[in-house]
Each structure stands twice: as C-alpha cells, then as structure tokens.
C-alpha positions as CSV (number, residue, x, y, z in Angstrom):
1,M,-3.1,-20.2,-54.4
2,A,-2.2,-16.7,-53.0
3,K,-5.7,-16.3,-51.6
4,G,-5.3,-19.6,-49.8
5,N,-2.0,-18.4,-48.3
6,D,-3.7,-15.1,-47.1
7,L,-6.5,-17.0,-45.5
8,S,-4.0,-19.3,-43.7
9,R,-2.1,-16.2,-42.3
10,V,-5.4,-14.6,-41.1
11,L,-6.4,-17.9,-39.3
12,F,-2.9,-18.2,-37.8
13,I,-2.9,-14.6,-36.4
14,S,-6.5,-15.0,-35.0
15,A,-5.5,-18.2,-33.2
16,L,-2.4,-16.4,-31.7
17,L,-4.6,-13.5,-30.4
18,L,-7.1,-15.9,-28.9
19,C,-4.4,-17.8,-27.2
20,A,-2.8,-14.7,-25.8
21,G,-6.1,-13.5,-24.4
22,A,-6.7,-16.9,-22.7
23,A,-3.1,-16.9,-21.3
24,G,-3.6,-13.5,-19.6
25,F,-2.0,-10.9,-21.9
26,S,-3.1,-7.4,-21.0
27,I,-2.7,-4.6,-23.5
28,K,-3.6,-2.0,-20.9
29,D,-0.7,-2.6,-18.5
30,N,1.6,-4.6,-20.9
31,T,1.9,-7.6,-18.6
32,Y,1.6,-11.3,-19.3
33,S,0.2,-13.5,-16.5
34,G,-1.9,-16.5,-15.7
35,R,-1.3,-19.8,-17.5
36,S,0.7,-20.5,-20.7
37,L,-0.6,-22.8,-23.4
38,S,1.3,-25.6,-21.7
39,G,-0.6,-24.9,-18.4
40,A,2.5,-23.7,-16.6
41,S,2.0,-20.7,-14.2
42,R,3.6,-17.5,-15.3
43,P,4.4,-14.6,-12.9
44,V,3.1,-11.1,-13.4
45,K,6.0,-8.9,-14.6
46,A,5.8,-5.2,-13.6
47,K,7.1,-2.8,-16.2
48,C,8.9,-0.4,-13.9
49,K,12.3,-0.4,-12.4
50,D,12.5,-1.9,-8.8
51,C,8.7,-2.3,-8.5
52,I,7.5,-4.1,-5.4
53,P,5.3,-7.1,-6.3
54,G,1.6,-6.5,-5.6
55,S,-0.8,-9.1,-4.2
56,A,-2.7,-11.4,-6.5
57,G,-5.9,-9.8,-7.8
58,E,-4.6,-6.3,-7.1
59,P,-4.6,-4.4,-10.4
60,G,-1.7,-2.0,-10.6
61,G,-0.7,-2.9,-7.0
62,S,3.0,-3.1,-7.7
63,L,3.1,0.3,-9.3
64,T,1.1,1.9,-6.6
65,R,3.2,0.3,-3.8
66,N,6.3,1.6,-5.5
67,L,4.9,5.2,-5.6
68,I,3.8,5.1,-2.0
69,K,7.2,3.7,-0.9
70,K,9.1,6.4,-2.8
71,V,7.1,9.1,-1.2
72,Y,7.4,7.9,2.4
73,D,11.1,7.0,1.9
74,S,11.7,10.6,0.8
75,Q,10.3,11.9,4.2
76,V,12.5,9.8,6.5
77,G,14.6,12.3,8.5
78,I,12.0,15.1,8.6
79,R,12.1,16.6,12.1
80,E,9.9,18.9,14.0
81,T,11.0,22.4,14.9
82,G,9.0,23.0,18.1
83,I,6.2,20.8,19.3
84,N,4.3,19.3,16.4
85,R,5.6,22.1,14.2
86,G,7.9,22.5,11.2
87,T,7.5,23.4,7.5
88,R,6.8,19.9,6.4
89,V,4.9,18.9,9.5
90,D,2.7,21.9,8.8
91,D,2.2,20.6,5.3
92,Y,1.0,17.2,6.6
93,L,-1.5,18.9,9.0
94,N,-2.7,21.4,6.3
95,Y,-3.5,18.4,4.0
96,V,-6.0,17.1,6.5
97,N,-7.3,20.6,7.5
98,L,-5.9,20.5,11.0
99,P,-4.3,23.6,12.7
100,K,-0.6,23.7,13.2
101,G,0.6,22.1,16.4
102,N,-1.7,19.0,16.3
103,P,-0.5,15.4,16.5
104,W,0.3,14.4,13.0
105,C,1.0,10.6,12.5
106,A,-2.3,10.1,10.7
107,A,-1.9,13.3,8.7
108,F,1.5,12.1,7.6
109,V,-0.1,8.8,6.3
110,C,-2.8,10.7,4.4
111,W,-0.3,13.2,2.9
112,V,1.9,10.4,1.6
113,L,-1.0,8.6,0.1
114,G,-2.2,11.8,-1.5
115,K,1.2,12.5,-3.0
116,A,1.1,9.0,-4.5
117,G,-2.2,9.7,-6.1
118,V,-4.1,7.4,-3.8
119,E,-7.5,8.3,-2.4
120,N,-7.6,8.5,1.4
121,P,-9.8,9.8,4.2
122,R,-7.6,13.0,4.7
123,T,-8.0,12.6,8.4
124,G,-5.8,13.4,11.4
125,W,-7.7,10.9,13.5
126,S,-5.8,7.6,13.4
127,P,-8.8,5.3,14.0
128,G,-10.3,6.9,10.8
129,L,-7.6,5.2,8.7
130,F,-9.1,1.7,9.4
131,P,-12.6,1.5,8.1
132,A,-13.8,-2.2,7.8
133,E,-13.6,-2.3,4.0
134,K,-9.9,-1.3,4.0
135,V,-8.8,-3.7,6.8
136,I,-6.8,-6.6,5.5
137,W,-5.2,-7.9,8.7
138,D,-6.3,-7.9,12.3
139,R,-4.5,-9.2,15.3
140,G,-7.7,-10.6,16.8
141,E,-8.6,-12.7,13.8
142,T,-6.9,-15.9,12.8
143,R,-8.4,-16.7,9.4
144,L,-11.3,-14.4,8.3
145,L,-12.4,-10.8,8.7
146,S,-15.9,-9.6,8.7
147,G,-17.7,-10.4,5.5
148,G,-15.7,-13.5,5.0
149,K,-12.7,-11.7,3.4
150,L,-9.5,-13.6,3.7
151,I,-6.8,-12.0,5.7
152,L,-4.0,-10.8,3.3
153,L,-0.3,-10.6,4.0
154,P,0.6,-7.0,4.6
155,G,3.3,-5.4,2.5
156,A,5.1,-2.1,1.7
157,G,2.6,0.8,1.5
158,D,0.0,-0.7,3.7
159,V,-1.0,1.2,6.8
160,F,-0.6,-0.2,10.3
161,G,-2.3,0.9,13.6
162,L,-1.2,0.5,17.2
163,Y,-3.8,0.2,19.9
164,F,-3.3,2.0,23.2
165,Q,-5.1,0.6,26.2
166,E,-5.2,3.9,28.0
167,K,-6.9,5.5,25.0
168,K,-9.2,2.5,24.3
169,R,-8.5,2.9,20.6
170,I,-5.9,3.0,17.8
171,A,-3.8,6.0,18.7
172,H,-0.8,5.7,16.3
173,A,-0.4,4.8,12.7
174,G,2.3,4.6,10.0
175,F,3.4,2.6,7.0
176,V,4.4,-1.0,6.7
177,D,7.7,-1.2,4.8
178,Q,8.6,-4.9,5.3
179,W,6.8,-7.7,7.0
180,D,7.8,-11.2,8.0
181,G,6.6,-13.8,10.5
182,T,7.9,-11.9,13.6
183,W,9.0,-8.4,12.8
184,L,8.1,-5.6,10.5
185,V,10.0,-2.5,9.3
186,T,7.9,0.7,9.3
187,V,8.1,4.3,8.2
188,E,6.0,6.5,10.6
189,G,5.6,10.1,11.5
190,N,5.4,11.8,15.0
191,T,7.6,9.2,16.6
192,N,11.2,8.9,17.8
193,D,13.9,6.3,18.5
194,S,11.9,4.7,21.3
195,G,8.7,4.4,19.2
196,S,6.6,7.0,21.0
197,R,3.3,8.2,19.5
198,E,4.4,11.8,20.5
199,G,7.8,11.9,18.9
200,D,9.7,14.5,16.9
201,G,9.9,13.3,13.3
202,V,9.6,10.7,10.5
203,Y,11.6,7.6,11.4
204,R,12.2,4.1,9.9
205,K,11.6,1.7,12.7
206,R,11.5,-2.0,13.6
207,R,8.5,-3.3,15.5
208,M,7.3,-6.8,16.5
209,I,4.2,-8.0,14.6
210,R,2.5,-8.9,17.8
211,S,2.4,-5.2,18.7
212,I,0.4,-4.3,15.6
213,Y,-3.4,-4.1,16.0
214,R,-4.7,-3.7,12.5
215,V,-3.5,-3.1,8.9
216,A,-5.4,-1.3,6.1
217,R,-4.8,-1.3,2.4
218,Y,-5.5,1.7,0.2
219,M,-3.6,0.4,-2.9
220,N,-6.7,0.0,-5.0
221,S,-8.0,3.6,-4.5
222,Q,-6.0,5.4,-7.2
223,K,-6.9,8.8,-8.4
224,F,-5.2,8.2,-11.7
C-alpha cells in the first residue's frame, strides 16, 4: 500500500513539472509566462524593483532597460567646462578612443551602454550607432524594415538618431526614455535647452516623433 502511495506522489510531481514547463516557467530568470493550464495568457513578471517591461521575445529585456535607464538618468545635469570638455565628458570620449574636445553625443550613448554591460560599437560617429541589424524603427518605413523584420515600438534605453539635411546623415543621437504616438522624452548628451547637436551637457528633453529619423536597439547584446 505504501509503495502505491509513493508511486502516486512521483506521478503527481512529474505531471506538475511537465505542466509548468508547458506554461512557460523559467528556472533561469524565475519568471512565469506564456499560457496557464486554462489557456489564459499570463504576463511576464520581472523580479526587480521598478523594472521597465521589455518587448515580447526579448530575453532579459526589462532588466537591461532598467540598467541602461539608471545609468543615463544618473548623468542628467552633467555640463561641459569649456568646449566639449569636462571631467565626465572626457570620460565619454576616452571610452570611444577620441581625443578631448571632440563632439560627444555618440560617445555618451556608448559610454552609458558600456556601463550597463551592453555591447556597443564604441564609436563617436553617430551614424555608426545604427547598423541595419540593430534598427527597430525607421521614419521612412510604415510596416517592415529590410529583411522583413517587423518595426518594433521604441522604449526606454533604445537609441534614437536625428538626420541633418546639411550633413546628409544622422548627426545627433541619444536615448529614448518615453515614447507615445506623438512625442518622446529623451536623455541625450552634447545638447542644450534648444535641442542643439552642439550643446553644453546632458539633458532630458521632449521631441516630436516626426523629428526622429531612426531608432536602434542594443538590449540583447549583454556582456553578462
């Protein structure tokens, strides 16, 4: 009789484990997602305080977004001392191996990503932040990007680029902080109150989405 009870317990536990796997339980990140046994959809639950939700199919996205946001938020208020100079501005430029005194909006983006443990091109050249495989949103596309990849909704921690007609290229970049149908909030370096690409510090700004040329996502390129 005892052996029968033991066998029943083993079968019951095995069934629970199989059901948990089918429903989307992940031991690695301690989240529970996908569909319950009843077929109802369950949301992904991040296990960190104040995490920003990641996109569907973006492993660890919420945690990485949170890290990137914490780093760039900590830099708001940094100001130059001189033209493209200052202790922290020099740090940004040094990270991408550029001499002191260079424009630094792209260097700021790379430095922040690096501090958050995210692989990045370590470039001071703003067009270099938008390789095709990283672009998730493009002003000139309505539904699909090259390769048939669906355009994704930008969110905190993604990188935006502004196109300047006189330069014939992207010539300023920064971070998306919030995004809705008409406006976005940004955090960007080497700008000012008027939104210049040759400003004096790190600012939190509000821009119209129609002014954004391209958005790239580095979330899935974690070093750790």
